[in-house]
C-alpha positions in Angstrom: 33.9 102.2 17.2 32.3 102.1 13.8 34.1 98.9 12.9 33.0 97.2 16.2 29.4 98.3 15.6 29.4 96.6 12.2 30.8 93.4 13.6 28.0 93.4 16.3 25.4 94.2 13.7 26.5 91.3 11.4 26.7 88.9 14.4 23.1 89.7 15.4 22.0 89.4 11.8 23.6 86.0 11.5 22.0 84.8 14.8 18.7 86.1 13.6 19.1 84.2 10.3 20.1 81.0 12.0 17.1 81.3 14.4 14.8 81.9 11.4 16.3 78.9 9.6 15.8 76.6 12.6 12.1 77.7 12.9 11.6 77.2 9.2 13.0 73.6 9.3 11.0 72.8 12.4 7.8 73.7 10.7 8.4 70.9 8.1 7.4 68.1 10.4 3.9 67.8 11.8 4.1 64.6 13.9 6.0 61.4 14.5 4.1 59.5 11.7 4.7 61.9 8.9 7.6 63.9 7.5 7.2 66.6 4.8 10.7 65.5 3.7 9.2 62.5 2.0 8.5 63.2 -1.6 6.8 60.1 -2.9 6.3 61.1 -6.5 7.8 57.9 -7.9 5.9 54.6 -7.3 7.3 51.7 -5.4 7.0 48.8 -5.5 6.2 48.8 -9.2 5.5 45.0 -8.9 4.1 43.3 -5.9 6.7 41.3 -3.9 6.9 37.6 -4.6 5.8 37.0 -1.0 2.5 38.8 -1.6 -0.6 36.9 -2.8 -1.0 36.7 -6.6 -2.8 39.7 -8.0 -1.8 42.0 -5.1 -2.1 45.7 -6.2 1.5 47.1 -5.9 0.1 50.5 -5.0 -1.1 49.1 -1.7 1.5 46.4 -1.1 3.3 48.3 1.6 0.1 49.2 3.4 -0.8 45.5 3.5 2.6 44.6 4.9 3.3 47.5 7.3 -0.1 49.0 8.0 -2.3 51.7 6.6 -0.4 54.8 5.6 3.0 53.1 5.1 2.9 53.5 1.4 2.4 57.3 1.6 5.5 57.8 3.9 7.9 55.6 2.0 10.7 57.5 0.2 11.1 55.6 -3.1 14.1 56.0 -5.4 14.0 59.3 -7.4 17.0 58.3 -9.6 16.2 55.4 -11.8 18.3 55.8 -14.9 22.1 55.5 -15.4 22.8 54.5 -11.8 26.2 53.3 -10.8 27.1 51.5 -7.6 30.2 49.8 -6.3 30.0 47.2 -3.5 33.2 46.5 -1.5 33.5 43.1 0.1 36.5 42.9 2.5 35.5 39.9 4.5 34.5 36.3 3.7 31.7 36.0 6.2 29.1 38.0 8.0 29.2 38.6 11.7 26.6 38.1 14.4 25.5 40.9 16.8 28.5 40.2 19.0 31.1 40.4 16.2 31.8 36.7 15.8 32.0 35.4 12.3 28.9 33.6 11.0 30.8 30.9 9.2 27.7 29.7 7.2 26.8 33.2 5.8 28.9 34.8 3.2 29.2 38.6 3.3 27.2 40.4 0.6 26.4 37.3 -1.3 23.5 36.7 1.0 22.1 40.0 -0.2 22.4 39.5 -4.0 18.8 38.3 -4.3 17.7 41.2 -2.0 19.5 43.7 -4.3 17.8 42.2 -7.3 14.4 42.5 -5.7 15.1 46.0 -4.5 16.1 47.4 -7.9 14.0 45.3 -10.2 10.8 44.4 -8.3 10.6 47.4 -6.1 11.8 50.1 -8.5 11.5 48.6 -12.0 15.1 49.0 -12.9 17.0 46.5 -15.0 20.5 45.6 -13.6 23.1 46.0 -16.4 20.9 48.6 -18.2 19.4 51.1 -15.7 21.9 50.4 -13.0 25.5 49.3 -13.2 26.6 47.3 -10.2 30.3 46.5 -9.6 31.5 44.2 -6.8 35.1 44.4 -5.6 36.4 41.5 -3.5 39.3 42.3 -1.2 40.9 40.9 2.0 39.5 37.6 3.1 36.4 38.4 0.9 38.6 37.4 -2.0 37.9 33.7 -1.4 34.3 34.3 -2.4 35.6 34.9 -6.0 37.2 31.4 -6.1 36.0 28.0 -7.2 37.5 26.6 -4.0 39.8 27.5 -1.1 41.0 26.0 2.2 39.2 28.7 4.1 35.9 27.2 3.3 36.9 23.8 4.6 38.3 25.3 7.8 35.3 27.5 8.3 32.9 24.6 7.8 34.8 22.5 10.3 34.6 25.2 12.9 31.0 25.9 12.3 30.1 22.2 12.7 32.0 22.1 16.0 30.2 25.2 17.3 26.8 24.0 16.2 26.6 20.2 16.9 22.8 20.1 16.7 22.6 21.8 13.2 22.8 20.1 9.8 26.6 19.8 9.3 28.2 21.8 6.5 30.5 20.1 4.0 34.1 20.4 4.9 35.2 20.4 1.2 37.3 23.3 0.1 34.9 23.8 -2.8 33.3 27.3 -2.7 29.7 26.6 -1.6 28.6 30.1 -2.7 29.9 30.0 -6.3 26.4 29.7 -7.7 25.4 32.9 -5.9 28.2 34.8 -7.6 27.2 33.4 -10.9 23.6 34.4 -10.3 24.8 38.0 -9.9 26.7 37.7 -13.1 23.7 36.4 -14.9 21.6 39.4 -14.0 24.3 41.9 -15.1 26.5 42.5 -12.1 30.3 42.8 -12.7 32.8 41.3 -10.2 36.4 42.2 -9.6 39.2 40.5 -7.5 42.0 42.3 -5.8 45.4 40.9 -6.9 47.0 42.0 -3.6 44.6 39.8 -1.7 45.0 37.1 -4.3 48.8 37.0 -3.7 48.3 36.7 0.1 45.6 33.9 -0.2 47.1 32.0 -3.1 44.4 32.8 -5.7 45.3 32.4 -9.4 43.6 32.0 -12.7 43.4 28.3 -11.9 41.0 28.7 -9.0 39.3 32.0 -9.8 35.6 31.9 -10.9 35.5 32.4 -14.7 34.1 35.8 -15.6 35.5 37.7 -12.6 38.1 40.3 -13.6 41.2 41.4 -11.7 42.1 44.8 -10.3 45.7 45.5 -9.1 44.5 46.8 -5.7 41.0 47.1 -4.2 41.5 50.4 -2.5 42.7 52.2 -5.6 40.1 50.5 -7.7 37.3 51.5 -5.4 38.5 55.1 -5.3 38.7 55.0 -9.1 35.1 53.8 -9.4 34.0 56.6 -7.0 35.7 59.2 -9.0 33.9 57.9 -12.1 30.6 58.5 -10.4 29.9 55.2 -8.6 28.2 55.4 -5.2 29.9 53.0 -2.7 28.1 50.4 -0.6 30.0 48.6 2.2 28.0 45.6 3.5 
């Protein structure tokens, strides 16, 4: 009987603790427009966005864009030194809301400028110094690391057929997004190409963008980066 009593007592104590915990957490929010979880001790943006009028005060930039009070409830990055991120690109093209390939929009590469703005304009970090960004191309995404590939010609032909009223894309096999990759390199991003995907797609040193390194296998390389402290982003 004594043992049973102890079990019952401990169970009641645990329930009481959980109830108290729930109540404590519930008290941290005082309405739909504010959350006490936001600790906005670090400023952002540190520089007004390029879309803002010249001379815009960055301390009120978000209020101007989203309405009064937006700046106060924006959770800015707390960590701004020695950051490490690995981006995994497994597909060549983005998809629309229905899952169909957007054959004129390369996956992740459309976000390179946004990433530069987010880290450098919004938070004052220098890519290559304050943040180390690695990009691993795998699967069909490997063609984005090439100077040219037949996939680009075929994708452009399909896109032109599906969008007869739009400005036609060039059906050349030349990679139309090479400059975007080189822009990423110029600001300090490092790019890697999966050799397993390269074997499947016929990518060699002859058609790889100079400056992109190889990894034997994207899965293992991504795991290796993560174990070395890189946070993973999958676009």
